[in-house]
C-alpha positions as CSV (number, residue, x, y, z in Angstrom):
1,M,-46.2,1.1,-45.2
2,S,-45.6,-0.6,-41.8
3,K,-48.7,-2.2,-40.2
4,S,-47.1,-2.1,-36.7
5,D,-49.5,-0.8,-34.0
6,F,-47.3,1.9,-32.4
7,K,-50.3,3.2,-30.5
8,S,-50.3,0.2,-28.2
9,L,-46.7,1.0,-27.2
10,Q,-47.3,4.7,-26.4
11,K,-48.2,5.9,-22.9
12,N,-51.4,7.8,-22.3
13,V,-50.6,11.4,-21.5
14,C,-53.3,11.3,-18.8
15,D,-51.6,8.4,-16.9
16,E,-50.4,9.4,-13.4
17,I,-46.6,9.3,-13.0
18,P,-45.7,7.5,-9.7
19,E,-43.8,9.7,-7.3
20,F,-40.3,8.7,-6.3
21,L,-39.7,7.8,-2.7
22,P,-38.1,10.8,-0.8
23,L,-34.5,10.5,0.0
24,K,-33.9,10.0,3.7
25,K,-31.7,12.6,5.5
26,L,-28.8,11.2,7.3
27,C,-29.2,12.0,11.0
28,P,-26.0,13.1,12.8
29,R,-25.4,11.2,16.0
30,C,-23.0,13.8,17.4
31,I,-24.4,16.8,19.2
32,P,-22.3,20.0,18.5
33,N,-20.6,21.3,21.6
34,P,-20.3,25.1,21.2
35,N,-17.9,25.3,24.2
36,Y,-15.4,22.9,22.6
37,L,-11.9,24.5,22.3
38,E,-10.3,23.3,19.1
39,P,-6.6,22.5,19.3
40,N,-4.1,24.2,17.0
41,W,-4.4,21.8,14.1
42,K,-1.3,23.2,12.4
43,S,0.8,21.5,15.2
44,L,-1.1,18.2,15.0
45,V,0.3,16.7,11.9
46,N,-1.0,13.2,11.1
47,E,-3.0,13.2,14.4
48,T,-6.8,12.6,14.1
49,Y,-9.1,14.3,16.5
50,L,-12.9,14.9,16.8
51,N,-13.9,18.5,16.5
52,E,-16.9,18.5,18.9
53,K,-18.0,22.0,17.8
54,T,-18.6,20.9,14.1
55,C,-19.0,17.1,14.7
56,E,-16.2,16.3,12.3
57,Y,-13.2,14.1,12.4
58,Q,-10.2,16.1,11.3
59,V,-6.5,15.5,10.5
60,C,-3.7,17.7,9.3
61,V,-1.6,16.2,6.5
62,T,1.5,17.3,4.7
63,V,1.9,14.4,2.2
64,D,-0.3,13.9,-0.8
65,K,-1.4,10.7,-2.6
66,N,1.8,10.6,-4.5
67,G,3.9,10.6,-1.3
68,E,5.1,14.1,-2.0
69,S,5.1,17.3,0.2
70,F,4.7,20.8,-1.2
71,I,7.3,23.3,-0.2
72,L,6.7,26.8,-1.6
73,G,9.6,28.0,-3.6
74,L,11.4,24.7,-3.7
75,D,12.5,23.9,-7.3
76,G,10.2,26.8,-8.3
77,A,7.1,25.4,-6.7
78,R,4.2,27.8,-6.8
79,F,0.8,27.5,-5.1
80,P,-2.1,27.4,-7.7
81,E,-3.9,30.7,-7.9
82,N,-6.7,29.5,-10.1
83,K,-9.6,28.4,-8.0
84,R,-10.3,25.2,-9.8
85,K,-6.6,24.2,-10.1
86,R,-6.2,24.9,-6.4
87,R,-9.1,22.6,-5.5
88,N,-7.8,19.8,-7.7
89,F,-4.4,20.3,-6.1
90,L,-5.7,20.2,-2.6
91,R,-7.9,17.1,-3.2
92,K,-4.7,15.1,-3.6
93,Y,-4.4,15.2,0.1
94,I,-7.9,13.6,0.6
95,H,-7.0,9.9,0.3
96,P,-3.9,9.9,2.6
97,A,-6.0,11.8,5.2
98,I,-8.8,9.3,5.0
99,A,-6.3,6.4,5.5
100,I,-4.7,8.1,8.5
101,M,-8.1,8.8,10.2
102,L,-9.3,5.2,9.6
103,E,-6.1,3.8,11.0
104,D,-6.0,6.1,14.0
105,E,-9.5,5.2,14.9
106,G,-9.2,1.5,14.3
107,K,-11.5,1.5,11.3
108,L,-11.4,-0.7,8.2
109,I,-9.3,0.6,5.4
110,A,-10.8,-0.6,2.1
111,D,-11.0,0.9,-1.3
112,Q,-14.5,-0.4,-1.7
113,I,-15.6,2.1,1.0
114,I,-13.2,4.9,0.1
115,C,-13.5,5.1,-3.7
116,A,-16.3,6.9,-5.6
117,H,-15.6,5.0,-8.9
118,H,-16.1,1.6,-7.3
119,S,-18.8,-0.4,-9.0
120,S,-20.5,-2.3,-6.2
121,P,-22.1,-5.6,-7.2
122,S,-23.7,-5.6,-3.7
123,L,-25.4,-2.3,-4.2
124,A,-26.3,-3.2,-7.8
125,S,-28.2,-6.2,-6.6
126,L,-30.5,-3.9,-4.5
127,S,-33.5,-2.1,-5.7
128,T,-33.6,1.7,-5.6
129,E,-36.1,1.5,-2.7
130,D,-33.8,-0.8,-0.7
131,Q,-30.9,1.5,-1.2
132,I,-32.9,4.5,0.0
133,A,-34.0,2.5,3.0
134,L,-30.4,1.6,3.8
135,T,-29.3,5.3,3.9
136,N,-30.9,5.5,7.3
137,N,-28.0,3.5,8.6
138,M,-24.7,3.9,6.8
139,T,-23.2,1.0,8.8
140,D,-25.4,-1.4,6.8
141,I,-24.2,0.2,3.5
142,F,-20.5,-0.1,4.5
143,D,-21.0,-3.7,5.7
144,L,-22.2,-4.4,2.1
145,L,-19.4,-2.6,0.4
146,K,-16.6,-4.2,2.4
147,N,-17.6,-7.6,1.1
148,D,-17.3,-6.5,-2.6
149,P,-14.3,-7.6,-4.7
150,Q,-11.5,-5.1,-4.3
151,P,-11.4,-2.4,-7.1
152,D,-8.6,-2.8,-9.6
153,R,-7.3,0.6,-8.5
154,C,-8.7,3.7,-6.9
155,L,-8.9,6.4,-9.5
156,D,-7.8,9.9,-8.7
157,F,-10.8,12.0,-7.9
158,E,-9.9,14.8,-10.3
159,T,-9.8,12.4,-13.2
160,I,-13.6,11.9,-12.9
161,M,-14.5,15.5,-12.5
162,P,-16.3,17.4,-15.2
163,D,-15.0,20.6,-16.9
164,E,-17.2,22.9,-14.9
165,P,-16.2,23.7,-11.4
166,L,-17.9,21.9,-8.5
167,D,-18.6,23.4,-5.1
168,I,-16.7,20.9,-2.9
169,G,-15.5,23.4,-0.3
170,A,-11.7,23.2,-0.8
171,S,-10.7,26.5,0.8
172,P,-11.5,28.2,4.1
173,D,-12.8,31.3,2.3
174,D,-15.5,29.2,0.5
175,P,-17.0,26.9,3.2
176,I,-19.8,24.5,2.2
177,D,-21.8,21.8,3.8
178,P,-20.1,18.5,2.8
179,M,-23.4,16.7,2.5
180,A,-24.6,19.4,0.1
181,A,-21.3,19.1,-1.8
182,T,-21.9,15.4,-2.2
183,A,-25.3,16.0,-3.7
184,S,-23.7,18.5,-6.1
185,I,-21.0,16.0,-7.1
186,I,-23.4,13.2,-7.7
187,S,-25.8,15.3,-9.7
188,K,-23.0,16.5,-12.0
189,L,-21.1,13.3,-12.1
190,P,-23.4,10.5,-13.4
191,N,-20.3,8.2,-13.7
192,I,-20.0,8.1,-9.9
193,N,-20.6,4.5,-9.1
194,N,-20.5,4.6,-5.3
195,P,-22.5,7.5,-3.9
196,Y,-21.6,6.4,-0.4
197,A,-17.8,6.6,-0.9
198,L,-15.9,8.3,2.0
199,E,-14.0,10.5,-0.4
200,L,-17.3,12.2,-1.4
201,Y,-18.0,13.2,2.1
202,T,-14.5,14.2,2.9
203,Y,-13.3,17.8,2.1
204,V,-10.4,20.1,2.6
205,K,-11.4,22.5,5.4
206,E,-8.3,24.7,5.6
207,F,-4.8,25.0,4.4
208,Y,-1.7,26.8,5.7
209,I,1.8,27.4,4.4
210,D,4.2,27.4,7.4
211,P,6.4,30.5,7.2
212,F,9.3,28.8,8.9
213,D,9.8,26.0,6.3
214,N,7.3,26.9,3.6
215,L,5.6,23.5,4.1
216,L,1.9,23.2,3.0
217,K,-0.3,21.9,5.7
218,V,-3.8,20.7,4.8
219,L,-6.7,20.2,7.2
220,V,-9.1,17.5,6.0
221,A,-12.5,16.8,7.6
222,I,-15.3,14.3,7.4
223,P,-18.7,14.3,9.2
224,A,-18.6,12.2,12.4
225,H,-21.8,10.2,11.7
226,I,-20.4,9.1,8.3
227,F,-16.9,8.2,9.6
228,E,-18.2,6.4,12.7
229,A,-20.4,4.1,10.5
230,V,-17.3,2.5,8.9
231,P,-16.8,-1.0,10.3
232,T,-14.0,-1.7,12.8
233,A,-10.9,-3.2,11.4
234,P,-10.4,-6.9,12.1
235,T,-8.1,-7.8,15.0
236,K,-4.9,-9.7,14.5
237,K,-6.6,-12.8,16.0
238,E,-9.5,-12.6,13.5
239,L,-7.0,-12.3,10.6
240,E,-5.1,-15.3,11.8
241,N,-8.3,-17.4,12.2
242,E,-9.4,-16.3,8.7
243,A,-6.1,-17.3,7.2
244,L,-6.4,-20.8,8.8
245,N,-9.9,-21.3,7.3
246,T,-9.8,-23.5,4.2
247,S,-12.1,-22.8,1.2
248,E,-13.8,-25.5,-0.9
249,S,-13.4,-23.4,-4.0
250,V,-12.2,-20.1,-5.4
251,E,-13.8,-17.9,-8.1
252,L,-11.5,-15.7,-10.2
253,N,-12.7,-12.7,-12.2
254,V,-10.8,-12.8,-15.4
255,D,-11.1,-9.1,-16.1
256,M,-9.4,-8.4,-12.8
257,L,-7.0,-11.3,-12.6
258,F,-4.0,-9.9,-14.5
259,G,-4.0,-6.7,-12.4
260,Q,-4.4,-8.7,-9.2
261,I,-1.6,-11.1,-10.1
262,T,0.7,-8.2,-11.0
263,R,0.0,-6.2,-7.8
264,L,0.5,-9.4,-5.7
265,K,3.9,-10.2,-7.4
266,T,5.1,-6.6,-7.0
267,A,4.0,-6.5,-3.4
268,L,5.8,-9.7,-2.6
269,M,9.0,-8.4,-4.2
270,V,8.8,-5.3,-2.0
271,Y,8.4,-7.5,1.1
272,A,11.4,-9.5,-0.2
273,K,13.6,-6.4,0.1
274,Y,12.5,-5.9,3.7
275,Q,13.0,-9.6,4.4
276,S,16.5,-9.4,3.0
277,Y,17.3,-6.4,5.2
278,F,15.8,-8.2,8.2
279,Y,18.1,-11.2,7.6
280,N,21.3,-9.2,6.9
281,S,20.8,-6.8,9.8
282,Q,19.4,-9.1,12.5
283,N,19.9,-12.6,11.1
284,G,16.1,-12.8,11.1
285,E,14.1,-15.6,9.4
286,L,10.5,-16.4,8.5
287,K,9.3,-19.9,9.0
288,L,6.2,-21.7,7.6
289,F,3.9,-23.7,10.0
290,L,1.0,-26.0,9.2
291,N,-1.1,-27.2,12.2
292,D,1.7,-26.0,14.5
293,E,4.2,-28.1,12.6
294,K,7.2,-26.4,11.0
295,R,7.2,-26.8,7.2
296,G,10.3,-24.9,6.2
297,Q,11.5,-21.4,5.5
298,Y,9.4,-18.6,3.9
299,Y,10.9,-16.4,1.2
300,A,8.8,-13.6,-0.3
301,Q,10.9,-13.6,-3.5
302,I,10.2,-17.2,-4.2
303,E,6.5,-16.7,-3.5
304,S,6.4,-13.9,-6.1
305,K,7.9,-16.3,-8.7
306,N,5.4,-19.0,-7.6
307,I,2.5,-16.5,-8.2
308,N,3.8,-15.8,-11.8
309,K,4.3,-19.5,-12.5
310,F,0.7,-20.2,-11.3
311,Y,-0.8,-17.6,-13.6
312,T,1.3,-18.7,-16.6
313,T,0.4,-22.4,-16.1
314,L,-3.3,-21.5,-15.6
315,K,-3.3,-19.7,-18.9
316,T,-1.7,-22.7,-20.6
317,V,-4.2,-25.2,-19.1
318,A,-7.1,-22.9,-20.2
319,K,-5.7,-22.7,-23.7
320,V,-5.4,-26.5,-24.0
321,N,-9.0,-26.8,-23.0
322,G,-10.2,-24.2,-25.5
323,W,-10.5,-21.2,-23.3
324,N,-8.8,-17.8,-23.2
325,I,-8.3,-16.1,-19.8
326,R,-6.2,-13.1,-20.8
327,S,-8.2,-10.0,-19.8
328,N,-6.3,-7.6,-22.1
329,T,-6.4,-9.7,-25.3
330,K,-9.6,-11.4,-26.5
331,S,-9.5,-14.5,-28.7
332,I,-11.4,-15.2,-31.9
333,V,-10.7,-18.9,-31.9
334,R,-11.2,-19.8,-28.2
335,Q,-14.0,-19.1,-25.7
336,N,-13.2,-15.9,-23.7
337,A,-13.8,-16.8,-20.0
338,R,-15.4,-14.3,-17.6
339,L,-14.9,-16.4,-14.5
340,I,-12.7,-19.2,-13.5
341,R,-13.6,-21.6,-10.6
342,I,-11.2,-23.9,-8.9
343,T,-12.6,-26.6,-6.6
344,F,-10.4,-28.3,-4.1
345,D,-10.2,-31.8,-2.6
346,S,-9.7,-31.1,1.1
347,S,-9.9,-34.7,2.4
348,D,-6.2,-34.5,3.3
349,E,-5.8,-31.9,6.1
350,N,-2.1,-31.7,5.3
351,N,-2.9,-30.7,1.7
352,P,-6.3,-29.1,1.8
353,Y,-5.8,-27.3,-1.6
354,K,-5.3,-30.2,-3.9
355,I,-7.1,-29.4,-7.1
356,K,-10.2,-31.4,-7.9
357,D,-11.8,-29.4,-10.7
358,I,-11.1,-26.3,-12.8
359,E,-14.1,-24.7,-14.6
360,A,-14.7,-21.6,-16.8
361,K,-17.7,-19.8,-17.9
362,K,-18.8,-17.0,-20.2
363,K,-21.4,-14.4,-19.2
364,G,-24.9,-15.9,-19.1
365,C,-23.6,-19.5,-19.5
366,N,-23.0,-22.4,-17.2
367,Y,-19.6,-23.5,-16.0
368,E,-17.7,-26.0,-18.2
369,K,-15.0,-28.3,-16.7
370,F,-11.5,-28.5,-17.9
371,T,-10.6,-32.1,-18.8
372,K,-7.1,-31.8,-20.2
373,S,-3.6,-31.1,-18.7
374,L,-4.9,-30.6,-15.1
375,S,-1.7,-32.2,-13.8
376,L,0.3,-29.2,-15.0
377,I,-1.0,-26.9,-12.3
378,K,-0.6,-27.3,-8.5
379,V,-1.9,-24.8,-5.8
380,Q,-0.3,-25.0,-2.4
381,N,-1.7,-23.8,0.9
382,H,0.5,-20.7,1.3
383,L,-0.3,-19.6,-2.3
384,V,-4.0,-19.7,-1.8
385,R,-3.6,-17.8,1.5
386,H,-2.0,-15.0,-0.5
387,F,-5.1,-15.0,-2.7
388,H,-7.2,-14.6,0.4
389,Q,-5.3,-11.6,1.5
390,Q,-5.6,-9.9,-1.9
391,H,-9.3,-10.6,-2.1
392,L,-9.0,-12.8,-5.2
393,I,-11.2,-15.4,-3.5
394,T,-14.9,-14.6,-3.3
């Protein structure tokens, strides 16, 4: 018989349970204008406007997240009659609508702010009380989220919905308060990581199938006080100044590295096609400059190959030093790294990204330096700038 004193671990039934802090109600800044005359939204495709009567930013879209338009009857296309299927179908227009509204109003377009599945380390570092306090000012929340590492990908909203239907107001005959809809979603979806995501506050307000061309038009809306809290997008000058800034070190998350490298290689190959067309149609060229000094031609296709070479060499160097940095395959004979840190020697302004140290660490452990085969890997200025643009550097 066990002699453990379980009684000391049990709570007294008479103990008072502390009350949770009340959630703050987001206060709209827009005052509804009952005299506002709303334009014919069906004729304003991809044009954002503020509906002063409802204090919502709205936009009509005809292209879904897959880049496809729905034309009734084309190739047997039928509009979903089932209520749940219809809602899932219409939610495919949410993400492109958000992107259009953000771009039209000069707001920052970032998956960290848009995606509900994004696991935010910034929010995770805050206590529940601090998060509740921040809800009084959504701008502070979005400022935190924008500095998070970029999500590997933005999951389709319908893939994280439960089997039972949710009241998310996806049709004009079933209007609902989007704030109440968000509360409903969060209560039924415990796997929602970012309760402040724009896609949770955005909803399909109306839809219309044009009788002339059978094209589906979807009106998407988001509350003005939520949308206006999104930070302003950086200017061209700010982006240029950021690109010119040098970093003393970079920290790479191994779990995300393969996906980031793959997307970056693919994106550069897409740019390469446009660059080829630019050269063949207009004899256009892209040139590299460092400190206003010309350093040669820029070819996106070559940079894509350099990215692949960098990743392959980094894996080799890690392996020689007894580390595995493959996120999709764990090793049983080498240490599996969680983070890689590369420190630079920036004493030469013409080569500020000369490698000084490479280190790796496991969760809960300190960094350990690589001591072998460091000469195999070289990181050039323009390569690290690509990492900056893809948020590989933190």
